[in-house]
Residue frames relative to the residue before (quaternion, step in Angstrom):
aa qw qx qy qz dx dy dz
M 1.0000 0.0000 0.0000 0.0000 0.00 0.00 0.00
K 0.6542 0.5086 -0.3040 0.4700 3.58 0.96 -0.89
I 0.6322 0.5304 -0.3305 0.4580 3.58 1.06 -0.77
L 0.6468 0.5263 -0.3157 0.4527 3.61 0.98 -0.83
I 0.6600 0.5047 -0.3084 0.4632 3.59 0.94 -0.90
G 0.6516 0.5151 -0.3153 0.4589 3.60 0.99 -0.83
T 0.6471 0.5183 -0.3221 0.4570 3.57 0.99 -0.79
L 0.6408 0.5217 -0.3198 0.4636 3.60 0.99 -0.82
A 0.6424 0.5331 -0.3202 0.4480 3.56 0.99 -0.85
L 0.6518 0.5144 -0.3154 0.4594 3.58 0.98 -0.86
L 0.6483 0.5265 -0.3117 0.4532 3.57 1.03 -0.86
I 0.6595 0.5053 -0.3061 0.4648 3.56 0.98 -0.91
G 0.6555 0.5202 -0.3068 0.4533 3.58 0.96 -0.88
S 0.6810 0.4866 -0.3076 0.4526 3.57 0.92 -0.83
S 0.6220 0.5427 -0.3510 0.4420 3.60 1.09 -0.58
H 0.6602 0.4888 -0.3110 0.4779 3.64 1.08 -0.62
A 0.7209 0.4209 -0.2406 0.4952 3.61 1.16 -0.51
A 0.2366 0.8279 -0.4882 0.1421 3.58 1.24 0.40
C 0.7941 0.0206 0.0099 0.6073 3.66 0.84 -0.94
P 0.5946 -0.6018 0.3856 0.3682 3.61 -1.01 0.74
N 0.8584 -0.0427 -0.0245 0.5106 3.53 -0.83 1.11
Q 0.5055 -0.6676 0.4028 0.3696 3.54 1.25 0.58
C 0.6077 -0.5965 0.3098 0.4230 3.54 1.18 0.91
S 0.5197 -0.6962 0.3800 0.3174 3.57 1.22 0.59
G 0.6006 -0.5820 0.3543 0.4183 3.54 1.22 0.38
H 0.6677 0.4842 -0.2917 0.4844 3.58 1.30 0.17
G 0.7682 0.2385 -0.1787 0.5667 3.55 1.09 0.63
T 0.4283 -0.6710 0.5339 0.2851 3.53 -1.34 -0.04
C 0.4156 -0.7084 0.5220 0.2301 3.53 -1.09 0.79
G 0.0869 -0.8379 0.5388 0.0082 3.57 -0.64 1.10
V 0.8111 -0.2368 0.2080 0.4928 3.51 -1.29 -0.53
D 0.8352 0.1529 -0.1589 0.5039 3.53 -1.14 0.82
E 0.5480 -0.6614 0.3755 0.3481 3.55 1.18 0.69
V 0.4219 0.6774 -0.4759 0.3696 3.57 0.98 0.96
C 0.3837 -0.7299 0.5231 0.2154 3.55 -0.86 1.00
T 0.1624 -0.7115 0.6716 0.1282 3.52 -1.18 0.75
C 0.2611 -0.8258 0.4837 0.1263 3.53 -0.16 1.34
F 0.5388 -0.5831 0.4956 0.3522 3.52 -1.23 0.55
P 0.6557 -0.5090 0.3591 0.4266 3.63 -1.15 0.44
G 0.7874 0.3037 -0.2423 0.4785 3.55 -0.95 0.92
W 0.7118 0.4055 -0.2455 0.5183 3.58 1.30 -0.06
G 0.1720 0.7613 -0.6119 0.1281 3.55 -1.17 0.67
T 0.4579 -0.6479 0.5073 0.3364 3.54 -1.11 -0.65
G 0.8559 -0.0354 -0.0064 0.5160 3.57 -0.65 1.12
G 0.7142 -0.4467 0.2587 0.4727 3.58 1.10 0.63
D 0.6713 0.4397 -0.2998 0.5160 3.58 1.30 0.05
A 0.5686 -0.5830 0.4509 0.3653 3.56 -1.22 0.42
G 0.7520 0.3944 -0.2813 0.4470 3.57 -1.18 0.52
G 0.5124 0.6169 -0.4962 0.3326 3.53 -1.17 -0.61
D 0.7154 -0.4201 0.3085 0.4654 3.57 -0.99 -0.76
C 0.4638 -0.7221 0.4185 0.2972 3.60 1.27 0.33
S 0.4026 0.7519 -0.4436 0.2753 3.58 1.09 0.61
D 0.7186 0.4173 -0.2386 0.5026 3.61 1.23 -0.32
R 0.4146 -0.6857 0.5412 0.2549 3.53 -1.21 0.63
F 0.3818 -0.6321 0.6062 0.2955 3.49 -1.35 0.33
C 0.3336 -0.7129 0.5754 0.2222 3.58 -1.28 0.40
P 0.6755 -0.5035 0.3406 0.4175 3.60 -1.21 0.41
H 0.2935 -0.7412 0.5836 0.1544 3.54 -1.18 0.72
E 0.0473 0.7637 -0.6435 0.0222 3.53 -1.22 0.63
L 0.6779 -0.4490 0.3577 0.4592 3.58 -1.26 0.16
A 0.4549 -0.7173 0.4622 0.2550 3.54 -0.78 1.09
W 0.4799 -0.6461 0.5085 0.3060 3.56 -1.03 0.78
A 0.7778 -0.0516 0.0570 0.6238 3.57 1.07 -0.78
D 0.1577 0.7742 -0.6015 0.1184 3.56 -1.01 0.82
F 0.5958 -0.5407 0.4402 0.3986 3.55 -1.32 0.17
P 0.5268 -0.6472 0.4361 0.3368 3.62 -1.01 0.69
S 0.4928 -0.6171 0.5214 0.3232 3.52 -1.26 0.47
R 0.7148 -0.4183 0.3143 0.4639 3.57 -1.27 0.08
G 0.7083 0.4432 -0.2569 0.4857 3.56 1.10 -0.66
G 0.5846 -0.6157 0.3565 0.3899 3.59 1.29 0.11
N 0.4577 0.6916 -0.4495 0.3319 3.58 1.23 0.17
R 0.1344 -0.7806 0.6073 0.0611 3.54 -1.14 0.72
H 0.7693 0.3513 -0.2711 0.4596 3.53 -1.37 0.10
K 0.1915 0.7701 -0.5720 0.2076 3.55 0.81 1.07
Y 0.6267 -0.5240 0.3982 0.4173 3.59 -1.22 0.30
A 0.0396 0.7954 -0.6001 0.0756 3.55 -0.92 0.96
E 0.5837 -0.5764 0.4384 0.3673 3.54 -1.15 0.59
C 0.8414 0.0136 -0.0748 0.5350 3.53 -0.85 1.09
A 0.5265 -0.6806 0.3784 0.3411 3.57 1.23 0.64
N 0.5516 -0.6343 0.3661 0.3992 3.58 1.24 0.51
M 0.6576 0.4677 -0.3303 0.4897 3.59 1.18 0.45
G 0.7470 0.2576 -0.2220 0.5713 3.54 1.07 0.79
E 0.3941 -0.6898 0.5506 0.2563 3.55 -1.30 0.24
C 0.4312 -0.7236 0.4885 0.2277 3.53 -1.04 0.83
D 0.2828 -0.7003 0.6295 0.1826 3.57 -0.97 0.90
R 0.3026 -0.8149 0.4701 0.1528 3.56 -0.15 1.34
K 0.6247 0.5358 -0.3550 0.4434 3.60 1.12 -0.44
L 0.7732 0.3423 -0.1712 0.5057 3.58 0.98 -0.89
G 0.3537 -0.7386 0.4992 0.2830 3.57 1.17 -0.50
Q 0.5660 0.5833 -0.3818 0.4401 3.56 1.14 0.64
C 0.4672 -0.6813 0.4966 0.2665 3.54 -1.12 0.77
E 0.1889 -0.7220 0.6532 0.1282 3.53 -1.11 0.79
C 0.2235 -0.8458 0.4737 0.1015 3.55 0.06 1.38
F 0.5101 -0.6082 0.5124 0.3276 3.52 -1.23 0.59
D 0.6687 -0.4839 0.3650 0.4306 3.57 -1.25 0.37
G 0.7706 0.3399 -0.2658 0.4690 3.53 -0.96 0.91
Y 0.7372 0.3188 -0.2067 0.5587 3.57 1.29 -0.05
E 0.0002 -0.8034 0.5941 -0.0401 3.55 -1.09 0.66
G 0.5610 0.6146 -0.4441 0.3321 3.53 -1.32 0.07
K 0.7599 -0.4176 0.2697 0.4188 3.52 -1.36 0.27
A 0.8035 0.1223 -0.0509 0.5804 3.60 0.94 -0.84
C 0.5444 -0.6183 0.3820 0.4188 3.58 1.20 0.62
A 0.3192 0.8175 -0.4280 0.2159 3.53 1.24 0.60
R 0.7702 0.2750 -0.1909 0.5428 3.61 1.14 -0.18
Q 0.4974 -0.6336 0.5041 0.3115 3.52 -1.21 0.58
S 0.3058 -0.6994 0.6051 0.2264 3.53 -1.19 0.56
C 0.4609 -0.6749 0.4968 0.2920 3.57 -1.12 0.57
P 0.5843 -0.6183 0.3911 0.3513 3.59 -0.98 0.80
N 0.8643 -0.0170 -0.0233 0.5022 3.53 -0.90 1.03
H 0.5372 -0.6466 0.3930 0.3726 3.59 1.15 0.67
C 0.6039 -0.5926 0.3279 0.4202 3.57 1.13 0.82
S 0.5382 -0.6894 0.3655 0.3186 3.56 1.21 0.65
G 0.5968 -0.5836 0.3618 0.4152 3.58 1.20 0.34
H 0.6751 0.4725 -0.2851 0.4896 3.57 1.31 0.15
G 0.7728 0.2240 -0.1715 0.5685 3.57 1.07 0.65
T 0.4162 -0.6776 0.5401 0.2757 3.54 -1.33 -0.05
C 0.4044 -0.6980 0.5423 0.2349 3.55 -1.15 0.72
E 0.0387 -0.8451 0.5313 -0.0460 3.58 -0.39 1.24
Y 0.5039 -0.6266 0.5021 0.3184 3.55 -1.19 0.65
M 0.6353 -0.5650 0.3741 0.3704 3.54 -1.13 0.71
K 0.6523 0.5314 -0.3237 0.4328 3.60 0.99 -0.75
D 0.6995 0.4618 -0.2667 0.4757 3.59 1.21 -0.41
L 0.4960 0.6571 -0.4370 0.3623 3.60 1.25 -0.04
Q 0.2963 -0.7807 0.5356 0.1260 3.54 -1.08 0.80
F 0.4268 -0.6498 0.5584 0.2895 3.51 -1.29 0.44
G 0.8409 0.1767 -0.1355 0.4932 3.56 -0.86 0.96
I 0.5226 -0.6329 0.4912 0.2919 3.51 -1.38 0.26
V 0.7978 0.1710 -0.0652 0.5745 3.57 0.97 -0.89
Y 0.7115 -0.5126 0.2961 0.3785 3.54 -1.26 0.57
N 0.7776 0.3777 -0.2012 0.4606 3.57 0.71 -1.03
E 0.3888 0.6650 -0.5157 0.3752 3.54 1.21 0.52
Y 0.7061 0.3634 -0.2313 0.5621 3.57 1.15 -0.67
Y 0.7295 0.3259 -0.1992 0.5674 3.56 0.87 -0.98
D 0.0203 0.8832 -0.4644 0.0625 3.51 0.48 1.32
G 0.5669 -0.6345 0.3763 0.3667 3.58 1.23 0.20
S 0.4313 0.7224 -0.4531 0.2947 3.59 1.22 0.16
S 0.7761 0.0274 -0.0361 0.6290 3.59 1.26 -0.27
P 0.6619 -0.4910 0.3548 0.4416 3.64 -1.16 0.29
A 0.6488 0.5256 -0.3211 0.4468 3.58 1.03 -0.76
L 0.7408 0.3436 -0.2027 0.5404 3.57 1.19 -0.53
S 0.5175 0.5863 -0.4419 0.4395 3.55 1.04 0.83
G 0.4254 0.6947 -0.5153 0.2665 3.53 -1.30 0.01
L 0.3749 -0.7131 0.5512 0.2171 3.54 -1.33 0.19
G 0.2185 0.7617 -0.5888 0.1595 3.54 -1.14 0.63
A 0.3714 -0.7056 0.5509 0.2464 3.56 -1.28 -0.27
G 0.7687 0.3450 -0.2652 0.4688 3.55 -1.12 0.71
G 0.6496 -0.5310 0.3838 0.3857 3.54 -1.31 0.28
M 0.5934 -0.5768 0.4404 0.3482 3.53 -1.37 0.15
K 0.1235 -0.7702 0.6233 0.0554 3.56 -0.76 1.10
F 0.3385 -0.7773 0.4984 0.1812 3.55 -0.52 1.17
A 0.6651 -0.4896 0.3812 0.4155 3.54 -1.30 0.32
Q 0.7765 -0.3821 0.2305 0.4449 3.55 -1.30 0.37
D 0.2658 -0.7471 0.5940 0.1353 3.52 -0.89 1.04
Y 0.2041 -0.8225 0.5228 0.0919 3.56 -0.56 1.15
A 0.3182 0.7271 -0.5346 0.2901 3.59 1.17 0.41
W 0.6094 -0.6215 0.3466 0.3496 3.57 -0.95 0.87
D 0.7711 0.3424 -0.1889 0.5025 3.59 1.07 -0.62
S 0.3345 0.7829 -0.4813 0.2085 3.62 1.21 0.25
D 0.7576 0.2969 -0.1916 0.5488 3.60 1.13 -0.57
R 0.6319 0.5037 -0.3346 0.4848 3.56 1.21 0.62
A 0.6887 0.4288 -0.2693 0.5189 3.58 0.96 -0.87
R 0.0675 -0.8221 0.5653 -0.0078 3.57 -0.92 0.90
L 0.1264 -0.7814 0.6107 0.0230 3.51 -1.29 0.58
C 0.5023 -0.6429 0.4840 0.3165 3.56 -1.15 0.60
V 0.1271 -0.7254 0.6700 0.0935 3.55 -1.10 0.82
C 0.2975 -0.8278 0.4554 0.1374 3.53 -0.27 1.32
D 0.5336 -0.5882 0.5055 0.3373 3.52 -1.28 0.53
A 0.6784 -0.4723 0.3647 0.4286 3.55 -1.28 0.31
G 0.7994 0.2890 -0.2247 0.4764 3.54 -0.98 0.89
W 0.7125 0.3907 -0.2421 0.5301 3.59 1.28 -0.06
T 0.0351 -0.7963 0.6038 -0.0131 3.56 -1.15 0.64
G 0.5302 0.6131 -0.4728 0.3457 3.57 -1.31 0.04
L 0.6558 -0.5400 0.3603 0.3853 3.57 -1.22 0.49
S 0.7710 0.2493 -0.1606 0.5635 3.58 1.13 -0.58
C 0.4910 -0.6912 0.4076 0.3393 3.59 1.27 0.45
E 0.3908 0.7468 -0.4545 0.2880 3.54 1.10 0.68
E 0.7021 0.4557 -0.2570 0.4831 3.59 1.23 -0.23
R 0.3987 -0.6982 0.5432 0.2418 3.54 -1.10 0.77
M 0.3923 -0.6709 0.5711 0.2643 3.53 -1.25 0.51
C 0.3013 -0.7464 0.5664 0.1768 3.56 -1.21 0.48
P 0.6763 -0.5066 0.3401 0.4126 3.60 -1.22 0.41
Y 0.3163 -0.7284 0.5822 0.1744 3.52 -1.23 0.69
G 0.1303 0.7891 -0.5946 0.0820 3.54 -1.17 0.59
N 0.6522 -0.5077 0.3989 0.3972 3.52 -1.36 0.13
D 0.4611 -0.6293 0.5435 0.3099 3.55 -1.19 0.61
V 0.3651 -0.7801 0.4682 0.1972 3.55 -0.32 1.28
M 0.6868 0.4590 -0.2810 0.4884 3.60 1.21 -0.39
D 0.3841 0.7432 -0.4714 0.2790 3.58 1.29 0.07
V 0.2855 -0.7431 0.5809 0.1701 3.57 -0.96 0.88
I 0.2280 -0.7890 0.5617 0.0999 3.57 -0.61 1.18
P 0.4236 -0.7078 0.4930 0.2765 3.65 -0.60 1.06
G 0.8353 0.1666 -0.1412 0.5045 3.57 -0.93 0.91
F 0.2952 0.7832 -0.5072 0.2055 3.59 1.17 0.38
D 0.0200 0.7662 -0.6410 0.0401 3.55 -1.02 0.92
E 0.3092 -0.8018 0.4830 0.1679 3.55 -0.25 1.25
Y 0.6894 0.4751 -0.2882 0.4647 3.59 1.19 -0.38
A 0.5640 0.6018 -0.3905 0.4089 3.59 1.22 -0.26
T 0.3191 -0.7593 0.5380 0.1793 3.56 -1.18 0.55
T 0.7589 0.2118 -0.1572 0.5954 3.58 1.30 -0.15
D 0.4778 -0.6317 0.5056 0.3421 3.56 -1.24 0.28
S 0.7576 -0.4002 0.2559 0.4478 3.58 -1.28 -0.04
N 0.6904 0.4535 -0.2766 0.4911 3.60 1.23 -0.38
G 0.5784 -0.6164 0.3632 0.3919 3.55 1.28 0.13
I 0.4552 0.6710 -0.4636 0.3571 3.59 1.25 0.18
P 0.5045 -0.6692 0.4427 0.3189 3.64 -0.76 0.96
G 0.4249 -0.7140 0.5018 0.2406 3.53 -0.98 0.92
L 0.6006 -0.5562 0.4326 0.3778 3.54 -1.28 0.34
A 0.5667 -0.6140 0.4303 0.3417 3.58 -0.98 0.84
G 0.8236 0.1750 -0.1617 0.5146 3.55 -0.74 1.08
Y 0.7083 0.4280 -0.2604 0.4974 3.59 1.28 -0.02
G 0.5402 -0.6512 0.4020 0.3499 3.58 1.15 0.51
N 0.8044 -0.2518 0.2058 0.4972 3.55 -0.83 -1.04
E 0.3985 0.6913 -0.5017 0.3342 3.61 1.16 0.41
V 0.1664 -0.8045 0.5667 0.0620 3.57 -0.92 0.89
G 0.4614 -0.6709 0.5102 0.2768 3.54 -1.26 0.49
Q 0.6445 -0.4960 0.3994 0.4232 3.53 -1.30 0.17
I 0.1436 -0.7716 0.6143 0.0818 3.57 -1.05 0.80
Q 0.1202 -0.7646 0.6308 0.0542 3.54 -0.86 1.04
T 0.1964 -0.7917 0.5733 0.0775 3.54 -0.91 0.97
V 0.1436 -0.7659 0.6252 0.0435 3.53 -0.77 1.17
T 0.0689 -0.8004 0.5954 0.0064 3.56 -0.65 1.13
L 0.0629 -0.8077 0.5860 -0.0154 3.56 -0.72 1.12
Y 0.1030 -0.7972 0.5942 0.0287 3.56 -0.84 1.02
D 0.3643 -0.7071 0.5644 0.2209 3.53 -1.07 0.81
A 0.5527 -0.6452 0.4162 0.3240 3.58 -0.96 0.88
E 0.7384 0.3700 -0.2133 0.5220 3.58 1.15 -0.58
D 0.4721 -0.7025 0.4119 0.3376 3.57 1.33 0.34
D 0.6096 0.4981 -0.3666 0.4959 3.55 1.05 0.79
I 0.2538 -0.8190 0.4962 0.1366 3.58 -0.11 1.28
S 0.5169 0.6292 -0.4329 0.3867 3.60 1.18 -0.20
N 0.5308 0.6268 -0.4064 0.4002 3.60 1.24 -0.29
F 0.6185 0.5617 -0.3411 0.4307 3.59 1.21 -0.47
V 0.5323 0.6719 -0.4023 0.3214 3.58 1.13 -0.61
G 0.8007 0.2641 -0.2280 0.4869 3.54 -0.94 1.01
Q 0.6146 0.5280 -0.3571 0.4648 3.59 1.24 -0.22
T 0.2721 -0.7592 0.5694 0.1589 3.57 -1.24 0.42
F 0.0317 -0.7693 0.6381 -0.0040 3.53 -1.22 0.68
A 0.2539 -0.7513 0.5807 0.1839 3.58 -1.29 -0.09
L 0.3117 -0.7164 0.5879 0.2099 3.54 -1.33 0.28
K 0.2252 -0.7602 0.5977 0.1187 3.55 -1.10 0.76
F 0.1085 -0.7928 0.5993 0.0244 3.56 -0.81 1.08
T 0.1411 -0.7785 0.6085 0.0611 3.58 -0.91 0.97
S 0.3538 -0.7601 0.5090 0.1951 3.57 -0.61 1.14
K 0.6619 -0.4984 0.3772 0.4138 3.56 -1.33 0.14
L 0.6399 0.4673 -0.3303 0.5130 3.60 1.28 -0.18
N 0.5094 -0.6858 0.3762 0.3586 3.57 1.37 0.29
E 0.3856 0.6741 -0.5198 0.3560 3.58 1.14 0.63
T 0.2384 -0.7859 0.5566 0.1249 3.58 -0.94 0.84
F 0.0488 -0.7809 0.6223 -0.0220 3.54 -1.02 0.93
V 0.1434 -0.7811 0.6042 0.0654 3.57 -0.92 0.93
T 0.4612 -0.7109 0.4632 0.2595 3.55 -0.86 0.99
Q 0.6153 -0.4736 0.4640 0.4264 3.50 -1.39 0.04
P 0.6625 -0.4868 0.3571 0.4434 3.64 -1.18 0.28
I 0.2003 -0.7667 0.6024 0.0960 3.56 -1.02 0.90
M 0.2856 -0.7769 0.5435 0.1396 3.57 -0.63 1.15
W 0.3342 -0.7276 0.5613 0.2094 3.56 -0.95 0.89
D 0.1484 -0.7972 0.5844 0.0320 3.52 -0.75 1.16
S 0.5951 -0.5747 0.4223 0.3705 3.56 -1.19 0.47
D 0.6687 0.4300 -0.2782 0.5391 3.58 1.24 -0.50
L 0.3687 -0.7669 0.4821 0.2086 3.61 -0.45 1.19
D 0.5803 0.5616 -0.3865 0.4455 3.61 1.12 -0.47
V 0.6345 0.5088 -0.3216 0.4849 3.57 1.09 -0.69
V 0.6104 0.5419 -0.3440 0.4641 3.59 1.03 -0.76
A 0.6516 0.5186 -0.3067 0.4609 3.57 0.95 -0.91
E 0.6498 0.5154 -0.3094 0.4652 3.57 0.99 -0.86
Y 0.6370 0.5259 -0.3244 0.4608 3.59 1.00 -0.83
I 0.6599 0.5107 -0.3050 0.4590 3.59 0.94 -0.90
E 0.6510 0.5255 -0.3102 0.4514 3.56 0.93 -0.93
T 0.6693 0.4943 -0.2943 0.4702 3.58 0.91 -0.92
A 0.6613 0.5232 -0.3126 0.4374 3.59 0.90 -0.91
L 0.6699 0.4911 -0.3056 0.4655 3.61 0.95 -0.81
E 0.7051 0.4670 -0.2747 0.4575 3.58 0.90 -0.89
K 0.6500 0.5040 -0.3230 0.4681 3.62 1.22 -0.28
L 0.4061 0.7019 -0.4906 0.3189 3.60 1.23 0.11
P 0.6177 -0.5978 0.3594 0.3633 3.64 -1.04 0.72
N 0.8468 0.2543 -0.1759 0.4327 3.51 -1.41 0.39
R 0.4609 -0.6899 0.4343 0.3507 3.58 1.28 0.36
V 0.1669 0.8211 -0.5269 0.1426 3.54 1.07 0.76
V 0.7205 0.1520 -0.1451 0.6608 3.57 1.27 -0.48
D 0.1410 -0.8550 0.4950 0.0641 3.56 -0.03 1.27
D 0.8159 -0.0442 0.0275 0.5758 3.61 1.08 -0.45
V 0.0966 0.7624 -0.6346 0.0817 3.56 -0.95 0.99
V 0.2030 -0.7169 0.6447 0.1710 3.51 -1.35 0.32
V 0.0969 -0.8166 0.5690 0.0008 3.56 -0.75 1.10
S 0.0192 -0.7622 0.6469 0.0162 3.54 -1.09 0.80
A 0.0868 -0.7870 0.6097 0.0365 3.56 -1.17 0.60
E 0.1009 0.7842 -0.6058 0.0883 3.54 -0.98 0.88
S 0.5430 -0.6140 0.4535 0.3500 3.56 -1.13 0.53
S 0.4545 -0.6739 0.5126 0.2766 3.53 -1.14 0.69
S 0.7627 -0.3638 0.2591 0.4678 3.55 -1.31 0.02
G 0.8294 0.1613 -0.1418 0.5158 3.55 -0.79 1.05
A 0.4294 -0.7277 0.4425 0.3006 3.59 1.29 0.17
T 0.4069 0.7112 -0.4817 0.3108 3.61 1.09 0.65
G 0.7964 0.1264 -0.0703 0.5872 3.57 1.24 -0.22
V 0.3603 -0.7094 0.5627 0.2242 3.53 -1.34 0.06
V 0.1926 -0.7659 0.6058 0.0963 3.56 -0.97 0.93
I 0.0755 -0.8000 0.5951 -0.0109 3.56 -0.60 1.20
N 0.1213 -0.7969 0.5902 0.0432 3.58 -0.65 1.13
V 0.0965 -0.7878 0.6081 0.0159 3.55 -0.78 1.11
S 0.1262 -0.8010 0.5845 0.0305 3.57 -0.49 1.25
F 0.2425 -0.7683 0.5792 0.1242 3.58 -0.71 1.11
I 0.0257 0.8444 -0.5291 0.0797 3.56 -0.22 1.29
G 0.5316 0.6545 -0.4031 0.3557 3.61 1.22 -0.11
R 0.6232 -0.5602 0.3947 0.3767 3.55 -1.21 0.46
F 0.6938 0.4836 -0.2848 0.4514 3.60 1.03 -0.71
V 0.7390 0.3441 -0.2174 0.5369 3.59 1.24 -0.18
Q 0.2594 0.7678 -0.5382 0.2313 3.55 1.02 0.75
G 0.7905 0.3140 -0.2277 0.4740 3.54 -1.16 0.61
R 0.7648 -0.3817 0.2714 0.4423 3.52 -1.36 -0.14
Q 0.0983 -0.7853 0.6110 0.0180 3.53 -0.84 1.09
H 0.5902 -0.5246 0.4508 0.4163 3.55 -1.26 0.30
K 0.5444 -0.6243 0.4448 0.3405 3.56 -1.08 0.68
L 0.5331 -0.6029 0.4947 0.3280 3.50 -1.19 0.66
E 0.2095 -0.7433 0.6172 0.1507 3.55 -1.22 0.53
V 0.3119 -0.7617 0.5452 0.1591 3.55 -0.89 0.98
V 0.2281 -0.7673 0.5890 0.1112 3.56 -0.68 1.16
T 0.0089 0.8558 -0.5119 0.0740 3.55 -0.24 1.29
D 0.5645 0.6062 -0.3990 0.3932 3.62 1.21 -0.18
R 0.5922 -0.5807 0.4267 0.3605 3.55 -1.15 0.66
C 0.0308 -0.7746 0.6313 -0.0205 3.58 -0.99 0.90
E 0.0709 -0.8604 0.5044 -0.0153 3.56 -0.15 1.30
V 0.8404 -0.1513 0.1111 0.5085 3.59 -1.19 -0.61
G 0.8051 0.2410 -0.2060 0.5012 3.56 -0.88 1.00
C 0.6649 0.4540 -0.2845 0.5205 3.56 1.31 -0.05
T 0.0955 -0.8028 0.5863 0.0511 3.56 -1.09 0.61
P 0.5350 -0.2680 -0.7983 0.0682 1.52 -1.82 1.71
R 0.4985 -0.6679 0.4647 0.2992 3.56 -1.05 0.76
I 0.1388 0.7982 -0.5650 0.1563 3.56 -0.40 1.27
T 0.5177 -0.6215 0.4890 0.3265 3.53 -1.27 0.44
G 0.3775 -0.7049 0.5011 0.3310 3.55 1.14 -0.69
L 0.4273 -0.6501 0.5517 0.3007 3.55 -1.30 0.29
A 0.2143 -0.8672 0.4390 0.0971 3.50 0.26 1.38
N 0.7668 0.4016 -0.1970 0.4604 3.57 1.07 -0.61
L 0.2735 0.7744 -0.5280 0.2163 3.60 1.12 0.58
R 0.4838 -0.6397 0.5078 0.3145 3.54 -1.11 0.70
S 0.1849 -0.8232 0.5331 0.0635 3.57 -0.64 1.17
F 0.8011 0.1107 -0.0848 0.5821 3.61 1.19 -0.27
S 0.1799 0.7652 -0.6022 0.1397 3.54 -1.01 0.84
D 0.4682 -0.6651 0.5024 0.2933 3.56 -1.16 0.57
T 0.7930 0.3175 -0.1399 0.5007 3.55 1.15 -0.52
T 0.8239 0.0762 -0.0061 0.5615 3.60 0.82 -0.89
L 0.0770 0.7804 -0.6144 0.0870 3.53 -0.96 0.92
S 0.5722 -0.5929 0.4340 0.3644 3.56 -1.03 0.76
T 0.1469 0.7924 -0.5770 0.1323 3.56 -0.95 0.88
V 0.3203 -0.6963 0.5984 0.2336 3.57 -1.41 -0.01
E 0.0052 0.8093 -0.5849 0.0530 3.57 -0.76 1.08
I 0.3777 -0.6451 0.5967 0.2918 3.54 -1.33 0.32
T 0.1316 -0.8355 0.5323 0.0362 3.56 -0.35 1.24
T 0.7592 0.1309 -0.1240 0.6254 3.59 1.25 -0.33
I 0.3975 -0.7469 0.4803 0.2312 3.57 -0.52 1.18
G 0.3972 -0.7148 0.4856 0.3091 3.58 0.97 -0.81
S 0.5687 -0.6389 0.4201 0.3031 3.53 -1.23 0.52
H 0.7286 0.4685 -0.2422 0.4371 3.56 1.03 -0.73
Q 0.3931 -0.6820 0.5665 0.2436 3.51 -1.35 0.30
S 0.2307 -0.7471 0.5980 0.1763 3.56 -1.30 0.08
H 0.0860 0.8060 -0.5713 0.1283 3.55 -0.32 1.32
E 0.5437 -0.5772 0.4796 0.3758 3.55 -1.15 0.52
C 0.8325 0.0249 -0.0947 0.5453 3.53 -0.82 1.13
G 0.5642 -0.6572 0.3661 0.3402 3.56 1.15 0.65
R 0.5246 -0.6449 0.3939 0.3921 3.56 1.28 0.36
R 0.6578 0.4723 -0.3098 0.4982 3.59 1.29 0.28
G 0.7510 0.2518 -0.2073 0.5742 3.54 1.11 0.69
K 0.3988 -0.6917 0.5480 0.2495 3.55 -1.33 0.12
C 0.4275 -0.7212 0.4895 0.2396 3.56 -0.89 0.94
N 0.2998 -0.7056 0.6144 0.1865 3.54 -0.93 0.96
R 0.2997 -0.8209 0.4617 0.1526 3.56 -0.11 1.32
K 0.6282 0.5301 -0.3471 0.4515 3.59 1.15 -0.39
K 0.7758 0.3415 -0.1644 0.5045 3.57 1.01 -0.83
G 0.3621 -0.7284 0.5069 0.2853 3.59 1.13 -0.51
V 0.5577 0.5837 -0.3791 0.4523 3.57 1.17 0.63
C 0.4406 -0.6899 0.5105 0.2633 3.56 -1.03 0.83
E 0.1725 -0.7354 0.6457 0.1118 3.56 -1.00 0.87
C 0.2468 -0.8398 0.4698 0.1143 3.51 0.02 1.39
F 0.5236 -0.6038 0.4973 0.3375 3.51 -1.21 0.59
T 0.6802 -0.4897 0.3518 0.4168 3.56 -1.26 0.42
G 0.7772 0.3186 -0.2569 0.4779 3.55 -0.86 1.01
F 0.7385 0.3352 -0.2107 0.5458 3.57 1.30 -0.04
I 0.0377 -0.7851 0.6182 -0.0001 3.55 -1.07 0.77
G 0.5246 0.6370 -0.4723 0.3098 3.55 -1.32 0.10
A 0.6843 -0.4951 0.3417 0.4121 3.53 -1.25 0.42
A 0.7839 0.1823 -0.1030 0.5845 3.58 1.05 -0.76
C 0.5386 -0.6623 0.3781 0.3582 3.58 1.22 0.64
G 0.3770 0.7750 -0.4288 0.2709 3.55 1.10 0.78
T 0.6782 0.4473 -0.2991 0.5004 3.58 1.23 0.16
I 0.3182 -0.7327 0.5733 0.1822 3.55 -0.95 0.97
T 0.3100 -0.7511 0.5527 0.1854 3.58 -0.85 0.95
A 0.6626 -0.5044 0.3725 0.4096 3.55 -1.29 0.23
L 0.6399 0.5450 -0.3275 0.4315 3.57 1.23 -0.39
A 0.4575 0.7126 -0.4437 0.2932 3.59 1.27 -0.20
């Protein structure tokens, strides 16, 4: 009788110990007392065990050892850039990474509140449109606004790696530093300088007070789709100027007149009326191109605040109606495709002067955005020599 009772007790005990912790309520007990865990459950990151731990989200690993076939960036828990909280099933990402599976980079210091955190696939080449479309060929001509965004980037991290794009006036990897004013190096030696000459070797008028030194000239060429520039008459457009601090300014509406000299005058006035004297002085000329199928507009930057290389102007040609600014009709009949000629913006004369932060004669105080000029130089961009120099 005692033997029978002992045998029953052993049988009952073994039935309660069939699977570890009864699979913690997160699995089923199968053959050989092995738990088959429900999806998302396991033990210590592995399948089976007592099903007491959660798995964390998987993503392409930022870094991992290669497979036998040499493949990398395999799927890994928390993308190998975080540790899994097995109780919550959530990734605790390492510094610099964020998201459900630590799948994206975070930007340093949230771009310091002076920029936006952008994916690599959304980053653009250049500041202005014609920095890429430089007019060097028909394929690289045309008009538009903003930098060049390339077609879909299929690199594995194009929608994961991120970088700060700073607001105007700010710079640095985390947009924590201010930019300082740009200007010409007042000590720059200009080859062939002649203080008494009034034009350079190409006959271009020199800058007032600078002898044969010339300013940068940007040439805007506009073609009518029907090879008839009179179609532009009565329409309005605008120009967009981007300063060396990446500030953007758009002119008032510019009316196209049948007299190109009047058009040039309108453009000159519109640029010089931009806020903060960002364009303090320009000279504009306009003339019809060969066969009167297009118009060539030359904009000479001769002011002290626009010395040296400037960003190319951008021509705003799309219709902008009620609720939009500036309110313009746009140049509706611009030629948008051609094998030989296409509207564009080019730098046709580089100019004699340079454009350096603090004129290369001072150091930028990155906290204040103010130039601290070297001894003997003063001015916002250290462009004036003092008597003590």
